[in-house]
C-alpha positions, 0 to 999 in steps of 0.5 A, spaced: 090 086 100 091 090 093 092 085 087 097 089 084 098 084 078 091 084 075 089 088 070 084 094 071 078 095 067 076 101 064 070 101 068 074 101 074 078 107 072 071 111 070 068 109 077 074 112 081 075 118 076 067 119 077 068 118 085 074 123 086 070 128 081 064 128 086 069 128 092 073 134 089 066 138 087 063 137 094 070 140 097 070 146 093 062 147 095 065 146 102 071 151 101 066 156 098 061 156 103 066 157 109 069 162 106 063 166 105 062 166 112 069 168 113 072 162 115 078 158 111 077 151 109 082 149 114 078 153 120 072 150 118 074 143 118 077 144 125 071 147 128 067 141 125 072 136 128 071 139 134 064 139 134 063 132 131 068 128 135 070 132 141 066 131 148 061 137 149 065 141 143 072 140 146 078 137 143 085 136 145 090 139 141 093 133 139 087 129 137 085 135 133 092 135 130 090 127 128 083 129 125 086 134 121 093 130 119 097 136 121 103 137 126 103 140 133 105 146 131 100 147 125 095 145 130 097 150 135 097 156 129 090 154 127 088 154 134 091 161 135 087 163 129 081 161 131 082 163 138 083 170 135 077 170 131 073 168 137 071 161 135 074 157 140 077 158 147 084 154 149 084 151 155 091 149 158 089 146 164 094 140 162 100 143 159 101 137 155 094 136 152 091 143 152 084 143 149 080 147 145 072 149 146 067 152 141 064 159 143 057 160 141 059 164 135 063 158 132 057 154 134 052 158 130 057 158 124 057 151 124 050 150 124 049 154 118 055 151 114 052 144 116 045 145 114 048 147 107 053 141 107 047 136 109 043 139 103 049 139 098 051 132 100 044 129 100 043 132 093 050 129 091 048 122 094 045 119 088 051 120 084 056 118 090 052 112 091 052 110 084 060 111 083 061 107 089 056 102 087 060 101 080 066 100 084 063 095 089 059 091 083 065 090 079 069 087 085 064 083 087 063 080 079 071 079 079 070 075 086 064 071 083 068 069 077 074 067 081 070 062 085 067 058 079 
């Protein structure tokens, strides 16, 4: 539970700003990498969610909406755009829970994008870990001081 009454330190502000900067930097890299391969940022996120969290490269539209923080209508539109581009098939065996499945074309795009993303995140890892460690260490010091 957050303690809204305590004074935040300059270190916490700096660490949080640095962490958010690193996240934005990675998101910018990710978006540009996807666009170079002809995908929108949201399409890339959808394909990765399907591959990473769906059983065998399949995911229901409601589950995809949940993973991407989209409405049902927005997800249906996104799935339709991915289907039109040849990246997914939409299986409507169950009308209330249609599923999307990746095509071979999408699998290849994801392979290329994921390799680049893993390289980038591994390059950024020390900076991300340092920002997180600063936030964690400062909190641990507060707890230790409180216990004395």
